[in-house]
Each structure stands twice: as C-alpha cells, then as structure tokens.
N, CA, C and O atoms as CSV, one atom per row, in Angstrom:
chain,resi,resn,atom,element,x,y,z
A,1,MET,N,N,-41.171,4.513,-14.470
A,1,MET,CA,C,-39.250,3.942,-14.419
A,1,MET,C,C,-39.442,3.474,-13.347
A,1,MET,O,O,-39.397,2.265,-13.119
A,2,ASP,N,N,-39.735,4.523,-12.348
A,2,ASP,CA,C,-40.034,4.200,-10.854
A,2,ASP,C,C,-40.885,2.518,-10.362
A,2,ASP,O,O,-40.625,1.674,-9.504
A,3,ASP,N,N,-41.855,2.635,-11.311
A,3,ASP,CA,C,-42.883,1.627,-10.921
A,3,ASP,C,C,-42.365,-0.319,-11.482
A,3,ASP,O,O,-42.739,-1.378,-10.979
A,4,HIS,N,N,-41.196,-0.014,-12.932
A,4,HIS,CA,C,-40.626,-1.292,-13.255
A,4,HIS,C,C,-39.242,-1.197,-13.433
A,4,HIS,O,O,-38.703,-0.864,-14.488
A,5,GLY,N,N,-38.505,-1.576,-12.090
A,5,GLY,CA,C,-36.712,-1.529,-11.871
A,5,GLY,C,C,-36.055,-2.379,-13.004
A,5,GLY,O,O,-36.312,-3.558,-13.249
A,6,GLY,N,N,-35.160,-1.574,-13.655
A,6,GLY,CA,C,-34.639,-2.799,-14.477
A,6,GLY,C,C,-34.769,-1.981,-16.146
A,6,GLY,O,O,-33.906,-2.025,-17.022
A,7,ILE,N,N,-36.430,-1.095,-16.236
A,7,ILE,CA,C,-36.832,-0.669,-17.409
A,7,ILE,C,C,-36.229,0.767,-17.827
A,7,ILE,O,O,-35.949,1.658,-17.026
A,8,VAL,N,N,-36.102,0.819,-19.009
A,8,VAL,CA,C,-35.589,2.087,-19.084
A,8,VAL,C,C,-35.962,2.726,-20.693
A,8,VAL,O,O,-35.795,1.940,-21.625
A,9,PHE,N,N,-36.375,3.893,-20.960
A,9,PHE,CA,C,-37.072,3.453,-22.222
A,9,PHE,C,C,-36.060,4.738,-23.050
A,9,PHE,O,O,-35.520,5.728,-22.559
A,10,VAL,N,N,-36.085,4.205,-24.569
A,10,VAL,CA,C,-34.592,4.652,-25.267
A,10,VAL,C,C,-35.548,4.705,-26.687
A,10,VAL,O,O,-36.511,4.031,-27.054
A,11,ASP,N,N,-34.654,6.067,-27.419
A,11,ASP,CA,C,-35.765,6.229,-28.672
A,11,ASP,C,C,-34.829,6.224,-29.906
A,11,ASP,O,O,-33.635,6.522,-29.926
A,12,GLY,N,N,-35.582,5.842,-30.887
A,12,GLY,CA,C,-34.969,5.203,-32.153
A,12,GLY,C,C,-35.591,5.564,-33.176
A,12,GLY,O,O,-36.384,6.468,-32.909
A,13,SER,N,N,-35.586,5.174,-34.539
A,13,SER,CA,C,-36.100,5.348,-35.309
A,13,SER,C,C,-37.556,5.152,-35.631
A,13,SER,O,O,-38.181,5.839,-36.438
A,14,ALA,N,N,-38.192,3.830,-34.701
A,14,ALA,CA,C,-39.222,3.717,-34.972
A,14,ALA,C,C,-40.075,4.396,-33.874
A,14,ALA,O,O,-41.271,4.102,-33.887
A,15,GLY,N,N,-39.724,5.102,-33.097
A,15,GLY,CA,C,-40.141,5.680,-31.935
A,15,GLY,C,C,-39.179,5.710,-30.245
A,15,GLY,O,O,-38.008,5.449,-29.969
A,16,ARG,N,N,-40.261,6.119,-29.485
A,16,ARG,CA,C,-39.469,5.572,-27.793
A,16,ARG,C,C,-40.557,4.718,-27.746
A,16,ARG,O,O,-41.759,4.723,-28.010
A,17,ARG,N,N,-39.202,3.559,-27.062
A,17,ARG,CA,C,-40.233,2.437,-26.176
A,17,ARG,C,C,-38.931,1.507,-25.246
A,17,ARG,O,O,-37.721,1.684,-25.103
A,18,PRO,N,N,-40.015,0.361,-24.692
A,18,PRO,CA,C,-39.128,-0.031,-23.403
A,18,PRO,C,C,-37.914,-0.903,-23.708
A,18,PRO,O,O,-37.790,-1.869,-24.461
A,19,ALA,N,N,-37.180,-0.371,-23.019
A,19,ALA,CA,C,-35.946,-2.028,-22.973
A,19,ALA,C,C,-35.290,-1.902,-21.641
A,19,ALA,O,O,-35.274,-1.125,-20.685
A,20,LEU,N,N,-34.682,-3.181,-22.076
A,20,LEU,CA,C,-33.921,-3.608,-20.518
A,20,LEU,C,C,-33.111,-1.913,-20.018
A,20,LEU,O,O,-33.069,-1.040,-20.884
A,21,ALA,N,N,-32.763,-1.739,-19.171
A,21,ALA,CA,C,-31.460,-0.937,-18.376
A,21,ALA,C,C,-30.450,-1.140,-18.753
A,21,ALA,O,O,-29.797,-0.253,-19.302
A,22,VAL,N,N,-29.931,-2.534,-18.562
A,22,VAL,CA,C,-28.467,-3.047,-18.576
A,22,VAL,C,C,-27.899,-3.479,-20.145
A,22,VAL,O,O,-26.765,-3.543,-20.621
A,23,TYR,N,N,-29.075,-3.705,-20.620
A,23,TYR,CA,C,-28.977,-3.820,-21.704
A,23,TYR,C,C,-29.923,-3.284,-22.888
A,23,TYR,O,O,-30.830,-3.859,-23.490
A,24,ARG,N,N,-29.242,-1.587,-23.054
A,24,ARG,CA,C,-30.351,-0.780,-23.779
A,24,ARG,C,C,-30.611,-1.363,-25.306
A,24,ARG,O,O,-31.623,-0.852,-25.784
A,25,GLY,N,N,-29.912,-2.370,-26.259
A,25,GLY,CA,C,-30.429,-2.517,-27.312
A,25,GLY,C,C,-31.147,-3.368,-27.428
A,25,GLY,O,O,-31.500,-3.498,-28.600
A,26,LEU,N,N,-31.831,-4.485,-26.359
A,26,LEU,CA,C,-32.464,-5.343,-26.052
A,26,LEU,C,C,-33.682,-4.702,-25.574
A,26,LEU,O,O,-33.831,-4.592,-24.357
A,27,ASP,N,N,-34.937,-4.085,-26.700
A,27,ASP,CA,C,-36.120,-3.793,-26.257
A,27,ASP,C,C,-36.893,-4.882,-25.347
A,27,ASP,O,O,-36.546,-6.063,-25.305
A,28,VAL,N,N,-38.187,-4.245,-24.485
A,28,VAL,CA,C,-39.070,-5.772,-23.916
A,28,VAL,C,C,-40.067,-6.447,-24.731
A,28,VAL,O,O,-40.681,-7.475,-24.446
A,29,TRP,N,N,-40.163,-5.607,-25.974
A,29,TRP,CA,C,-41.096,-6.468,-26.744
A,29,TRP,C,C,-40.669,-7.933,-27.694
A,29,TRP,O,O,-41.318,-8.902,-28.088
A,30,GLN,N,N,-38.600,-7.309,-27.858
A,30,GLN,CA,C,-37.517,-8.543,-28.094
A,30,GLN,C,C,-37.840,-9.747,-27.067
A,30,GLN,O,O,-37.974,-10.917,-27.428
A,31,VAL,N,N,-37.965,-9.208,-25.493
A,31,VAL,CA,C,-38.022,-10.235,-24.880
A,31,VAL,C,C,-39.012,-10.969,-24.467
A,31,VAL,O,O,-38.943,-12.070,-23.920
A,32,ILE,N,N,-40.214,-10.172,-24.810
A,32,ILE,CA,C,-41.506,-11.251,-24.749
A,32,ILE,C,C,-41.838,-11.870,-25.689
A,32,ILE,O,O,-42.663,-12.782,-25.629
A,33,SER,N,N,-41.165,-11.433,-26.906
A,33,SER,CA,C,-41.617,-12.116,-28.000
A,33,SER,C,C,-40.839,-13.679,-28.274
A,33,SER,O,O,-41.118,-14.486,-29.161
A,34,THR,N,N,-39.952,-13.780,-27.377
A,34,THR,CA,C,-38.816,-14.514,-27.212
A,34,THR,C,C,-39.084,-15.924,-26.343
A,34,THR,O,O,-38.857,-17.130,-26.438
A,35,LEU,N,N,-39.900,-14.693,-25.171
A,35,LEU,CA,C,-40.343,-15.589,-24.056
A,35,LEU,C,C,-41.639,-16.458,-24.490
A,35,LEU,O,O,-41.812,-17.492,-23.845
A,36,HIS,N,N,-42.627,-16.131,-25.578
A,36,HIS,CA,C,-43.513,-16.447,-25.414
A,36,HIS,C,C,-43.211,-17.440,-26.624
A,36,HIS,O,O,-43.777,-18.531,-26.558
A,37,ASP,N,N,-42.401,-17.199,-27.702
A,37,ASP,CA,C,-41.685,-18.540,-28.791
A,37,ASP,C,C,-41.076,-19.655,-27.606
A,37,ASP,O,O,-40.980,-20.839,-27.929
A,38,ASN,N,N,-40.723,-19.262,-26.392
A,38,ASN,CA,C,-40.086,-20.407,-25.522
A,38,ASN,C,C,-41.313,-20.740,-24.497
A,38,ASN,O,O,-40.814,-21.293,-23.517
A,39,GLY,N,N,-42.287,-20.654,-24.394
A,39,GLY,CA,C,-43.749,-21.503,-23.802
A,39,GLY,C,C,-43.264,-20.769,-22.755
A,39,GLY,O,O,-42.950,-21.484,-21.802
A,40,GLY,N,N,-43.077,-19.510,-22.578
A,40,GLY,CA,C,-43.255,-19.312,-20.837
A,40,GLY,C,C,-41.679,-19.070,-20.393
A,40,GLY,O,O,-41.380,-17.963,-19.946
A,41,ASP,N,N,-41.035,-19.727,-20.469
A,41,ASP,CA,C,-39.445,-20.728,-19.806
A,41,ASP,C,C,-38.632,-19.157,-19.955
A,41,ASP,O,O,-37.949,-18.614,-20.824
A,42,ALA,N,N,-39.105,-18.814,-18.662
A,42,ALA,CA,C,-38.037,-17.739,-18.016
A,42,ALA,C,C,-36.270,-18.056,-18.219
A,42,ALA,O,O,-35.633,-17.283,-18.934
A,43,GLY,N,N,-35.794,-18.851,-17.761
A,43,GLY,CA,C,-34.536,-19.453,-18.152
A,43,GLY,C,C,-34.551,-20.003,-19.341
A,43,GLY,O,O,-33.359,-20.124,-19.624
A,44,ALA,N,N,-34.907,-20.234,-19.832
A,44,ALA,CA,C,-34.637,-20.692,-22.061
A,44,ALA,C,C,-34.824,-19.114,-22.136
A,44,ALA,O,O,-33.798,-18.551,-22.519
A,45,THR,N,N,-35.741,-18.388,-21.901
A,45,THR,CA,C,-35.549,-17.171,-22.900
A,45,THR,C,C,-34.267,-16.551,-22.257
A,45,THR,O,O,-33.702,-15.862,-23.106
A,46,ALA,N,N,-33.644,-16.547,-21.137
A,46,ALA,CA,C,-32.503,-15.580,-20.481
A,46,ALA,C,C,-31.235,-16.508,-21.277
A,46,ALA,O,O,-30.251,-15.878,-21.665
A,47,ASP,N,N,-31.292,-17.883,-21.483
A,47,ASP,CA,C,-30.041,-18.555,-22.006
A,47,ASP,C,C,-29.918,-17.917,-23.689
A,47,ASP,O,O,-28.886,-17.494,-24.209
A,48,LEU,N,N,-31.128,-17.989,-24.248
A,48,LEU,CA,C,-31.020,-17.605,-25.483
A,48,LEU,C,C,-30.478,-16.340,-25.626
A,48,LEU,O,O,-29.467,-16.184,-26.310
A,49,LEU,N,N,-31.103,-15.285,-24.987
A,49,LEU,CA,C,-30.807,-14.079,-25.020
A,49,LEU,C,C,-29.983,-13.198,-24.245
A,49,LEU,O,O,-29.953,-11.979,-24.079
A,50,ALA,N,N,-29.114,-14.485,-23.684
A,50,ALA,CA,C,-27.787,-13.759,-22.640
A,50,ALA,C,C,-27.556,-13.345,-21.854
A,50,ALA,O,O,-26.406,-13.202,-21.439
A,51,ILE,N,N,-28.999,-12.824,-21.100
A,51,ILE,CA,C,-29.363,-12.443,-20.469
A,51,ILE,C,C,-29.354,-12.861,-19.053
A,51,ILE,O,O,-28.702,-13.896,-18.914
A,52,THR,N,N,-30.018,-12.259,-17.601
A,52,THR,CA,C,-30.452,-12.836,-16.845
A,52,THR,C,C,-32.082,-13.345,-16.774
A,52,THR,O,O,-32.834,-13.088,-17.715
A,53,GLU,N,N,-32.516,-14.023,-15.677
A,53,GLU,CA,C,-34.041,-14.173,-15.691
A,53,GLU,C,C,-34.427,-13.528,-15.007
A,53,GLU,O,O,-35.643,-13.592,-14.829
A,54,ILE,N,N,-33.369,-12.199,-13.962
A,54,ILE,CA,C,-34.039,-11.184,-13.559
A,54,ILE,C,C,-34.499,-10.354,-14.348
A,54,ILE,O,O,-35.446,-9.604,-14.116
A,55,ASP,N,N,-33.663,-10.442,-15.666
A,55,ASP,CA,C,-34.225,-9.334,-16.670
A,55,ASP,C,C,-35.419,-9.839,-17.406
A,55,ASP,O,O,-36.298,-9.081,-17.815
A,56,VAL,N,N,-35.438,-11.242,-17.582
A,56,VAL,CA,C,-36.498,-11.496,-17.942
A,56,VAL,C,C,-37.218,-10.925,-17.167
A,56,VAL,O,O,-37.324,-9.705,-17.292
A,57,ARG,N,N,-37.813,-11.484,-16.310
A,57,ARG,CA,C,-38.992,-11.232,-14.937
A,57,ARG,C,C,-39.418,-9.475,-14.994
A,57,ARG,O,O,-40.532,-8.953,-14.959
A,58,ALA,N,N,-38.023,-8.839,-15.095
A,58,ALA,CA,C,-38.143,-7.449,-15.624
A,58,ALA,C,C,-38.970,-7.109,-16.621
A,58,ALA,O,O,-40.054,-6.533,-16.528
A,59,ALA,N,N,-38.458,-7.458,-17.504
A,59,ALA,CA,C,-39.445,-7.334,-18.855
A,59,ALA,C,C,-40.697,-7.717,-18.544
A,59,ALA,O,O,-41.534,-6.817,-18.617
A,60,LEU,N,N,-41.214,-9.161,-18.102
A,60,LEU,CA,C,-41.988,-9.499,-18.149
A,60,LEU,C,C,-43.234,-8.908,-16.533
A,60,LEU,O,O,-44.453,-9.025,-16.404
A,61,GLY,N,N,-42.406,-8.438,-15.803
A,61,GLY,CA,C,-43.410,-7.267,-15.132
A,61,GLY,C,C,-43.986,-5.935,-15.484
A,61,GLY,O,O,-44.993,-5.394,-15.027
A,62,TYR,N,N,-42.930,-5.407,-16.620
A,62,TYR,CA,C,-43.665,-4.476,-17.650
A,62,TYR,C,C,-44.527,-4.572,-18.570
A,62,TYR,O,O,-45.313,-3.687,-18.907
A,63,TYR,N,N,-44.433,-5.607,-19.009
A,63,TYR,CA,C,-45.554,-6.470,-20.005
A,63,TYR,C,C,-46.662,-6.947,-19.340
A,63,TYR,O,O,-47.611,-7.279,-20.050
A,64,ALA,N,N,-46.786,-7.080,-17.939
A,64,ALA,CA,C,-48.084,-7.877,-17.621
A,64,ALA,C,C,-48.815,-6.420,-17.327
A,64,ALA,O,O,-49.929,-6.781,-16.948
A,65,GLU,N,N,-48.807,-5.277,-17.300
A,65,GLU,CA,C,-48.715,-3.778,-17.154
A,65,GLU,C,C,-49.522,-3.119,-18.454
A,65,GLU,O,O,-50.630,-2.596,-18.335
A,66,HIS,N,N,-48.850,-3.217,-19.623
A,66,HIS,CA,C,-48.508,-2.756,-20.250
A,66,HIS,C,C,-48.779,-3.755,-21.800
A,66,HIS,O,O,-48.124,-3.589,-22.829
A,67,ARG,N,N,-49.649,-4.553,-21.663
A,67,ARG,CA,C,-49.622,-5.791,-22.699
A,67,ARG,C,C,-49.768,-4.883,-23.804
A,67,ARG,O,O,-48.780,-4.702,-24.515
A,68,ALA,N,N,-51.266,-4.047,-24.163
A,68,ALA,CA,C,-51.184,-3.565,-25.617
A,68,ALA,C,C,-50.312,-2.804,-26.061
A,68,ALA,O,O,-50.396,-2.465,-27.241
A,69,GLU,N,N,-49.476,-2.431,-25.428
A,69,GLU,CA,C,-48.319,-1.534,-26.000
A,69,GLU,C,C,-47.355,-2.579,-26.539
A,69,GLU,O,O,-46.993,-2.564,-27.715
A,70,ILE,N,N,-46.919,-3.542,-25.603
A,70,ILE,CA,C,-45.949,-4.422,-26.207
A,70,ILE,C,C,-46.701,-5.361,-27.302
A,70,ILE,O,O,-46.328,-4.906,-28.383
A,71,ASP,N,N,-47.330,-6.143,-27.476
A,71,ASP,CA,C,-48.386,-6.766,-28.202
A,71,ASP,C,C,-48.645,-5.632,-29.701
A,71,ASP,O,O,-49.221,-5.877,-30.761
A,72,GLY,N,N,-48.229,-4.871,-29.414
A,72,GLY,CA,C,-48.173,-4.079,-30.514
A,72,GLY,C,C,-46.798,-3.674,-31.125
A,72,GLY,O,O,-46.583,-3.288,-32.274
A,73,TRP,N,N,-45.932,-3.845,-30.121
A,73,TRP,CA,C,-44.352,-3.492,-30.558
A,73,TRP,C,C,-44.044,-5.122,-31.654
A,73,TRP,O,O,-43.662,-5.269,-32.815
A,74,ILE,N,N,-44.359,-5.887,-30.792
A,74,ILE,CA,C,-44.833,-7.454,-31.675
A,74,ILE,C,C,-44.865,-7.725,-32.651
A,74,ILE,O,O,-44.008,-8.339,-33.286
A,75,ARG,N,N,-46.173,-7.206,-33.105
A,75,ARG,CA,C,-47.213,-7.391,-34.390
A,75,ARG,C,C,-46.582,-6.066,-35.322
A,75,ARG,O,O,-46.885,-6.229,-36.504
A,76,ALA,N,N,-45.900,-4.984,-35.124
A,76,ALA,CA,C,-45.057,-4.297,-35.831
A,76,ALA,C,C,-44.219,-4.816,-36.113
A,76,ALA,O,O,-44.063,-5.202,-37.271
A,77,ASN,N,N,-43.219,-5.057,-35.008
A,77,ASN,CA,C,-42.054,-5.889,-36.093
A,77,ASN,C,C,-42.290,-7.513,-36.856
A,77,ASN,O,O,-41.304,-8.042,-37.370
A,78,GLU,N,N,-43.371,-8.089,-36.877
A,78,GLU,CA,C,-44.062,-9.406,-37.526
A,78,GLU,C,C,-44.411,-8.561,-38.808
A,78,GLU,O,O,-43.828,-8.870,-39.848
A,79,GLU,N,N,-45.010,-7.869,-38.818
A,79,GLU,CA,C,-45.212,-6.976,-40.316
A,79,GLU,C,C,-44.003,-6.530,-40.800
A,79,GLU,O,O,-43.946,-6.617,-42.026
A,80,GLU,N,N,-43.114,-6.128,-40.329
A,80,GLU,CA,C,-42.134,-5.867,-40.988
A,80,GLU,C,C,-40.950,-6.440,-41.734
A,80,GLU,O,O,-40.347,-6.100,-42.752
A,81,ALA,N,N,-40.840,-7.362,-40.925
A,81,ALA,CA,C,-40.618,-8.801,-40.913
A,81,ALA,C,C,-40.829,-9.247,-42.254
A,81,ALA,O,O,-39.982,-9.213,-43.147
A,82,GLU,N,N,-42.459,-9.832,-42.388
A,82,GLU,CA,C,-43.047,-10.046,-43.469
A,82,GLU,C,C,-43.221,-9.169,-44.847
A,82,GLU,O,O,-43.518,-9.590,-45.964
A,83,ARG,N,N,-43.010,-8.133,-44.528
A,83,ARG,CA,C,-42.843,-7.185,-45.831
A,83,ARG,C,C,-41.314,-7.197,-45.982
A,83,ARG,O,O,-40.948,-7.470,-47.125
A,84,ILE,N,N,-40.598,-7.025,-45.329
A,84,ILE,CA,C,-39.273,-7.644,-46.114
A,84,ILE,C,C,-39.082,-8.572,-46.584
A,84,ILE,O,O,-38.839,-8.608,-47.791
A,85,GLU,N,N,-39.124,-10.004,-45.606
A,85,GLU,CA,C,-39.202,-11.191,-46.622
A,85,GLU,C,C,-40.053,-11.851,-48.131
A,85,GLU,O,O,-39.934,-12.796,-48.911
A,86,ALA,N,N,-41.200,-10.309,-47.844
A,86,ALA,CA,C,-41.904,-10.669,-48.936
A,86,ALA,C,C,-41.087,-9.651,-50.634
A,86,ALA,O,O,-41.345,-9.922,-51.807
A,87,ALA,N,N,-40.314,-8.750,-50.222
A,87,ALA,CA,C,-39.331,-8.203,-50.972
A,87,ALA,C,C,-38.111,-8.958,-51.573
A,87,ALA,O,O,-37.725,-9.161,-52.724
A,88,LEU,N,N,-37.677,-9.279,-50.388
A,88,LEU,CA,C,-36.499,-10.348,-50.559
A,88,LEU,C,C,-37.230,-11.641,-51.728
A,88,LEU,O,O,-36.442,-11.907,-52.635
A,89,ARG,N,N,-38.402,-12.325,-51.788
A,89,ARG,CA,C,-38.882,-13.153,-52.642
A,89,ARG,C,C,-39.164,-12.789,-54.308
A,89,ARG,O,O,-38.996,-13.430,-55.346
A,90,ARG,N,N,-39.783,-11.151,-53.933
A,90,ARG,CA,C,-39.965,-10.808,-55.337
A,90,ARG,C,C,-38.900,-10.677,-56.130
A,90,ARG,O,O,-38.898,-10.757,-57.358
A,91,GLU,N,N,-37.626,-10.394,-55.137
A,91,GLU,CA,C,-36.622,-9.995,-55.667
A,91,GLU,C,C,-35.738,-11.215,-56.358
A,91,GLU,O,O,-35.261,-11.093,-57.486
A,92,GLU,N,N,-35.575,-12.424,-55.539
A,92,GLU,CA,C,-34.921,-13.313,-56.273
A,92,GLU,C,C,-36.012,-13.781,-57.222
A,92,GLU,O,O,-35.547,-14.756,-57.812
A,93,GLU,N,N,-37.169,-13.551,-57.615
A,93,GLU,CA,C,-38.229,-13.778,-58.884
A,93,GLU,C,C,-37.690,-13.281,-59.812
A,93,GLU,O,O,-37.666,-13.801,-60.927
A,94,ALA,N,N,-37.068,-11.994,-59.470
A,94,ALA,CA,C,-36.855,-11.003,-60.910
A,94,ALA,C,C,-35.698,-11.347,-61.139
A,94,ALA,O,O,-35.598,-11.443,-62.362
A,95,ALA,N,N,-34.504,-11.654,-60.524
A,95,ALA,CA,C,-33.479,-12.221,-60.757
A,95,ALA,C,C,-32.930,-13.183,-61.894
A,95,ALA,O,O,-31.928,-13.193,-62.609
A,96,ARG,N,N,-34.492,-14.307,-61.668
A,96,ARG,CA,C,-34.086,-15.696,-62.589
A,96,ARG,C,C,-34.747,-15.082,-63.825
A,96,ARG,O,O,-35.586,-14.199,-63.644
A,97,PRO,N,N,-34.485,-15.415,-64.879
A,97,PRO,CA,C,-34.348,-15.460,-66.033
A,97,PRO,C,C,-36.055,-15.746,-66.445
A,97,PRO,O,O,-36.395,-15.865,-67.622
C-alpha cells in the first residue's frame, strides 16, 4: 500500500482484492475495466464512475505493476456475468410453454 497511495485491500466473498481507499466498494479491476471500455480516457472513466481522475490514475498505477492480477479479476468477473446471463436465458426458455 505504501507503493500505491490511494489503494487498499478489502476482503470479501471473492477474496482479498485491491480497491480505491476512498471508495472501498470500488475495486481496481472495476476502474480498469471501465477505463478500457472508454478507450483509456481517464476523464471519461472518472465521470462515469463519479470519482476523480486522480483516483483513476491511482488504479492505473497499481494496474501498471500488477497487470496479471487485475486482468485475472476482470476475466473472472466477465466469466461470472456470462454464467449469470446463460442461467437467465435458460430460465426464460423454461418459463415459455
């Protein structure tokens, strides 16, 4: 944490993960995923997440040194979203006569 000001580690059901200190509910992977979705635009990412650009840059600084870790969190969350979407589609199909 000394090397990455603004980043803390939080524990949850998914495990211990890096998050923004000021917004402990906002993980670094979420910031980076949003940043990627916005073509690397830190200002747009900050606006979308209602955080400061300094916070985006703190997450980016952590990511720059721990890419594999954060990419793993992004991948895991994308896979979980796909699993949930597939389950919802199966339920919708099962509900039809």
